[in-house]
N, C-alpha and C positions, 0 to 999 in steps of 0.2 A: 343303185350305186351312182354316185356323182361322176360327171364326165372327167374331172381332174383325176379321180382315183383310177378310172378305167385307162386313161392315158398314161398314168404312172405305171400300171401293170404292163401296158403295151411296150413302153420304153425299156422295160426290164426283161423282156421275153427273149429267150434263145429259141427261135423258131426251128424246130427239129424234124429232120426226116432221115432216118437211118435204116430204111427197109432194104433187106438183102436183094430184092428184085428191082431196085431202082434202075432207071436208065436215064440217058442224057435228057430226053424230052421231058420226063416227069420231074427231074430235078430242076431244069431250067424254068419250067412252069411254076414249080414250088417257090423258087427264089424270087420270081417276079411278084409273088404275092406280098413280099416285104414292102412294096411300094403301095401306100394307101393314103387316102385323103386325111386320115386322122393321125398320121405320124408313122414312125418305123420302129421295128423291134431293135433290140440291142445287137443281135447277131442271127445269122442262119447257121445251123449245125448240120453238116451233111457228111457222107462217107468220104474217105480220102480220095477215092477215084474221081470225085466230082468237085474238088476244091477249085481247080482252074476255071471250070465252067461256072461255078457259083460266083467267083470273082468277076468274070466277064459279064455275067447276067446282071449283077448288082451295078456294075459300072454303066451298063447300057441303060439302066433305069435311073441313073443319077444318084445312086446310093453308095457308091464307093467312098470310103472314108466315114460314112455315117453308120452303115450296117456292117458289122465285122463278120469275117468268115471263120467259123469254127469247125473243127473236125475231130475225130476220135483216134486214139492210139491204144494198143493193147486191148482192143475191144472185140467182143463184149466180156470175155471170160477172165481177163487179167492174167492170162497164162501163156501168152505168145513168147517165142524165143526173143531174148533181149536184143540181139543184133537186128532182128526184123523190126522190133519196136523202134529202135533208134533210126534205122533206115527209113521207116515210114514217116517218122516225125520230120526228118530232114527233107524228104520228098514233098510232104504237105506244105512245109514252110516255103520251099522253092516254088511251089505252085501258087502261092499267094495266101496261105492260111495266116490269120491273125491270132488264133487261139487254138490250143490243143487241150482236148478233154481226155486225160490219160487215166486208164483204169489201174488203180493200185493192185499189185499182185497180193491180194488180200489173203490168199491161201498160204503164201509164205509167212505172212504175219501171224496167222492163226497157228501155224506149225512151229513158230519160233524162229523162222529163218529171216530175222530182221535185217541182217547185213545184205541179203539178196534183194529184199524190197527196197532198202535204202540206196543200193547201187543203181537200181533202175531209176529211181526218182532223181538221183544226182545226174545220171546220164541224160535223162529227159530234160532236166532243168538246163544243163549245159547246152544242149542242142537247140533249145527253144529260147535262147537268150533274145530279149527284145519282144517276144510274144507272150501272151497270157497263158499260164499253165493252170488248168483246173484239174485237180486230182479227184477222181471218182472213187469213193471209199466202199461202195456197195454196202450201204448201211443195213440193208435187210438181211445180210448174211452174217452179221457180226453181233455179238452180245455187247452190253453196255461198256464193260471194261475194254473189250477188244476195240470197240469204236473209239474210245478215248485214245488208245495206243495208236490206232490208225491215223486219227486226226493229228496227234502230236508228231508222228513220223512225217506226215505230209508237211506240216508247218516247219519242222526242223530242216526239211530239204527243199524248200523254195516254192511251195505252192502259192499261187496267187488267189486261188479259190479252193475251198473244200466243196465238193459236189456229192450229193447223197448217193445217187444210184444210176445204173445203166438203164433200168426199167425193162430188162430182158428176162433174166432167169430167176430173179429174186424180188421180194417186195420192194416197191419204190419208196418215194419220200414219205416220211411220217412227221407229224409235229414233234414227237418225242426225239427222233433222231436229229431233226433240224435244230431243236433247242439245245441238244447236247453239243452239236458242232459249234453253235454260237457261243456256248459256255467256254469251250476250249479256246476259241479265237479271243474271247474277252479275257480269259485268265492269263493267256500268254501275251496279251496286248499286241497281237500279231497284225501286221498290215495285210490282211487276208480277207477275202470276201466269201460269200456263201452262195452256192447254186443248188436249188431244190429241183429235183427231176424224178420222173417215174410216177405215172398215174395221176398227174394233176390235169384234170379235164374240165373243171368248172371255174368260173370267175370267182365264186365265193371261196373255193379252196385256195386259189392263187392269192386272193386278197388276205386270207387268213395267214399265209406264210409271210407276206409282206408286213402284216401287222405284228407278227411274232418278232421279226427282225427289228422293227421300230421299238417295240416294247423292251426287248432285251438289250439293244445296242444304242438306242436313242433315235429320235425321229429323222435326223439328218444322215444317219449312217447308211441305210440301204439305197444308195445311189446306184445307177447302172454299173458303175465301176466296182461296186462291192456286193451287189445282190442281183441274182438272175433266177429266172424261172424257165426250166427246160420243158417244153411241151410242143405237141404237134397240132392239136385241134383247137387250142385256145385262141388263136388269132381270129378266126372267123367269129367266135362268140364275142370277143371284145369289139370287133368292128360292128357287129349287129347291135350290140348294146350302145355303142357310141352313136350309131345312126338313129336309134330309137330315142336317145336323149336329146336330140337336136330340136 
């Protein structure tokens, strides 16, 4: 793969670490890996408890303003109490988060409790004004028609990105789900991006998702402001490939 393509993938990477046994040392070391000779990822995505640490670490490595700090809310099950979700978003933003990856209460959607799901999205959007809101649809738990409804609900209530998956309890990203989400974004002419996540471990898989976005939306559409890849192990593979291409 050519170096330009590898660098394009690197610049669209949400470098992700959401292990329940994370500690300050491991997260600081992880965030430091965002500084590389080949460029930087779009964001680091860490648990809410480490947002302030991530922001400080990025700043120490000269990456503040270049690499964004993302964290999760209503994670991973999408079924936390609403007040706790809102309080968590507010705390994360106060600690320095730039982006919130919010799990849609997809069980409410499946059960027909649309108003409850919509209320959570509205409250999250209101509290994250000025920040990027990525709505995780948990595509592996939804049928095709349910996925369309989930996508439309997120678009109706202010999502900046549709995100496929948490990668925890259900199947992660798939080309079929990603294509379906792109179709909804296109059909609605929505100013919304796509983040694919869950099980993306190889450069070829990541490149295939980028190619899918280019084919469906046009070659200039999947900029880092509109297209992200959530992965934990992909950075090392990209850097190794870039080293080998020199």
